[in-house]
C-alpha positions in Angstrom: -16.6 67.0 52.0 -12.9 67.9 52.2 -12.0 71.6 52.6 -8.6 73.2 52.3 -7.8 76.6 53.9 -4.8 78.4 52.3 -3.4 80.7 55.0 -0.9 82.7 53.0 0.5 86.2 52.8 -0.3 88.1 49.6 1.5 91.2 48.4 0.6 94.2 46.2 1.2 92.5 42.8 -1.7 90.4 41.4 0.5 88.4 39.1 2.8 87.2 41.9 -0.3 86.4 44.0 -1.6 84.3 41.1 1.5 82.1 41.3 0.8 81.6 45.0 -2.8 80.6 44.3 -1.6 78.1 41.7 0.9 76.6 44.0 -1.4 76.3 47.0 -4.3 75.0 44.8 -2.1 72.2 43.6 -1.2 71.3 47.2 -4.9 71.3 48.1 -5.8 69.1 45.2 -3.0 66.6 46.1 -4.5 66.4 49.6 -7.9 65.5 48.0 -9.7 68.7 48.7 -13.1 69.4 47.0 -12.7 73.1 47.6 -9.8 75.3 48.5 -10.4 78.7 50.1 -8.0 81.6 49.9 -8.2 84.8 52.1 -9.8 88.1 51.4 -7.5 90.3 49.3 -5.8 87.4 47.6 -5.6 89.4 44.5 -3.7 92.3 46.2 -3.2 92.9 49.9 -4.8 95.8 51.7 -2.6 98.9 51.8 -2.4 98.7 48.0 -4.3 101.2 45.9 -7.3 99.1 44.9 -8.8 100.9 41.9 -5.7 100.3 39.7 -5.7 96.6 40.3 -9.4 95.9 40.2 -10.6 93.9 37.2 -14.1 92.6 36.0 -15.0 89.0 36.6 -14.2 88.2 32.9 -10.8 89.9 33.2 -7.4 88.2 33.0 -6.9 87.7 36.8 -10.2 85.9 37.3 -9.8 84.0 34.1 -6.4 82.8 35.3 -8.0 81.6 38.6 -10.6 79.7 36.6 -7.8 78.0 34.6 -6.0 77.1 37.9 -9.3 75.6 39.3 -9.9 73.6 36.1 -6.4 72.2 35.9 -6.5 71.0 39.5 -10.2 69.9 39.3 -11.1 71.7 42.5 -13.4 74.6 43.4 -11.3 77.7 44.2 -12.6 80.5 46.3 -10.4 83.6 46.3 -10.7 87.2 47.3 -10.3 89.8 44.5 -11.4 93.3 43.7 -13.8 94.2 40.9 -14.8 97.7 39.6 -17.9 99.3 41.1 -20.1 101.7 39.2 -19.3 104.7 41.4 -15.5 104.6 40.9 -14.8 102.5 44.0 -14.3 98.7 43.9 -16.2 95.7 45.2 -14.6 93.4 47.6 -15.4 90.2 45.8 -15.1 86.5 46.5 -14.8 84.5 43.3 -15.9 80.9 43.4 -15.0 78.8 40.4 -14.3 75.2 39.3 -16.2 71.9 38.9 -19.1 73.7 37.3 -19.3 76.3 40.1 -19.3 79.9 39.0 -20.3 82.6 41.5 -19.2 85.9 43.0 -20.0 87.3 46.4 -19.6 91.1 47.0 -18.8 91.8 50.7 -21.9 93.2 52.3 -20.6 94.6 55.6 -17.6 97.0 55.1 -14.9 97.4 57.7 -15.4 100.9 59.0 -13.9 100.2 62.4 -10.7 100.4 64.4 -9.5 103.5 62.5 -9.9 101.9 59.0 -12.6 103.0 56.6 -13.1 100.4 53.9 -16.1 102.2 52.5 -13.8 105.0 51.3 -12.6 102.8 48.5 -15.1 99.8 48.5 -18.8 99.7 47.7 -21.0 97.4 49.7 -22.7 94.4 48.2 -26.3 93.4 48.9 -26.7 89.8 47.6 -26.5 86.6 49.7 -24.6 83.9 47.7 -24.4 80.2 48.2 -22.7 77.5 46.0 -23.1 73.8 45.7 -20.0 71.6 46.0 -20.0 67.8 46.2 -23.7 67.7 47.0 -23.5 70.2 49.8 -24.5 73.9 49.9 -22.0 76.4 51.2 -22.5 80.1 52.0 -19.9 82.8 51.2 -18.8 85.5 53.6 -15.9 87.9 54.0 -14.1 89.1 57.1 -16.2 91.8 58.8 -19.3 89.9 57.9 -18.4 87.6 60.8 -19.8 90.2 63.2 -23.3 90.0 61.7 -25.1 86.7 62.6 -28.0 87.4 60.3 -25.9 86.6 57.2 -24.9 83.2 58.5 -28.5 82.4 59.4 -29.5 83.4 55.9 -27.0 80.9 54.6 -28.7 78.2 56.8 -32.1 79.3 55.6 -30.9 78.9 52.0 -29.9 75.3 52.8 -26.2 75.7 53.5 -24.5 73.3 55.9 -21.3 75.4 56.0 -20.1 79.0 55.5 -16.8 79.7 53.9 -15.3 82.8 55.4 -12.4 84.6 53.8 -10.6 87.3 55.8 -7.7 89.7 56.1 -8.2 90.4 59.8 -6.9 93.5 61.4 -4.2 93.2 64.0 -4.3 94.7 67.5 -4.8 93.9 71.2 -7.3 91.1 71.6 -8.0 90.7 67.9 -7.0 87.0 67.6 -9.3 86.2 70.5 -12.1 88.2 68.9 -11.6 86.3 65.6 -11.9 82.9 67.2 -14.8 84.0 69.4 -16.8 85.4 66.4 -16.2 82.4 64.2 -17.4 80.1 66.9 -20.4 82.2 67.7 -21.5 82.3 64.1 -21.3 78.5 63.9 -23.5 78.3 66.9 -25.9 81.0 65.7 -26.7 79.2 62.5 -25.7 75.6 63.5 -23.4 75.4 60.4 -19.8 74.5 59.9 -17.6 77.6 59.5 -14.4 77.3 57.6 -12.6 80.6 58.2 -9.3 81.4 56.4 -7.3 84.5 57.2 -4.2 86.0 55.7 -1.2 84.8 57.7 0.5 87.4 59.9 2.9 89.2 57.5 5.3 89.7 60.4 6.0 85.9 60.4 7.8 86.5 57.1 9.5 89.7 58.1 7.1 92.0 56.2 6.5 95.6 57.4 2.8 96.4 58.3 1.0 98.7 55.8 -0.2 101.5 58.1 -3.6 100.7 59.5 -4.5 98.3 56.7 -5.9 95.0 57.9 -3.3 92.5 56.6 -4.0 89.4 58.6 -3.2 87.7 61.9 -3.5 84.0 60.8 -5.2 81.5 63.1 -7.5 80.1 60.4 -9.9 77.6 61.8 -12.6 75.1 61.1 -15.5 75.1 63.6 -18.2 72.5 63.9 -22.0 73.3 63.9 -21.8 72.9 67.7 -19.3 75.7 68.0 -16.3 73.6 68.8 -12.9 74.2 67.2 -12.0 71.2 65.2 -8.8 72.4 63.5 -6.7 75.6 63.7 -3.5 77.1 62.4 -1.1 79.5 64.1 0.1 82.9 62.8 2.4 81.7 60.1 1.5 80.5 56.5 0.1 77.0 56.3 -2.5 74.8 54.6 -5.3 73.4 56.7 -7.1 70.4 55.3 -10.3 69.2 57.1 -13.1 66.8 56.4 -16.6 68.3 57.1 -19.3 65.8 58.1 -22.3 67.4 56.5 -24.6 65.0 58.3 -23.5 66.4 61.6 -25.5 69.6 60.9 -28.8 67.8 61.0 -27.8 66.0 64.2 -26.8 69.2 65.9 -30.0 70.9 64.8 -32.1 68.2 66.4 -30.4 68.8 69.7 -30.0 72.6 69.5 -33.0 73.9 67.6 -32.1 77.6 67.5 -33.2 78.1 63.9 -36.5 76.4 64.5 -37.0 78.2 67.8 -36.5 81.7 66.3 -39.3 84.3 66.8 -38.0 87.8 66.3 -36.8 88.5 62.7 -37.9 85.0 61.5 -38.9 84.8 57.9 
């Protein structure tokens, strides 16, 4: 399976971000990708009032993403915001294309490091996987990476990889934490983890939006043995990687952490 990670910088205007998604999806398709993953908040960057930009899954923004995926014949995974019943929004990953149609609402909200995502975002509760090119993939968003049980749930559901979309908060040690956590989650569940972050806005001269997490870059693909196979720097870029899904079974034969579980085992 060929995965493309689109490490870009999105702004506050959904229409302009759609044009970026179209451009980068075309690039991923030209590279032969089966699936292209965009960061969390691809619809509109954090620091933007979210309720005014949120749209339902059958609204014009998601519909446009479906058209982009169909035209490129690739599965597109992109972060957007959908209305929640209580007046807040849901931080949603839309997955669409090649017969795939799914949406994951972020379960673990980023109430940390001086930022309270739960003020404006309602938490999801449903684990979501998709099937692409004969392989099952789990969906996760940003702060989810600190919670190993979600990644193990993906493995329990038959996933060989987790697609992780983020808009990681900047700060001392945060890039190191990002890589450490992604690698740890791959080891916890013996799955591939393909983790895409927003590029660091400062690489394009953008001004940070207060305490909003707007990305640090360093997207990476980690194998089921926890080793980093591919990684970008802080600036925008497209990472294309081939995932050997058969390697998951091989690693699980050698490192049987899922089979050896006792506490919390289903």
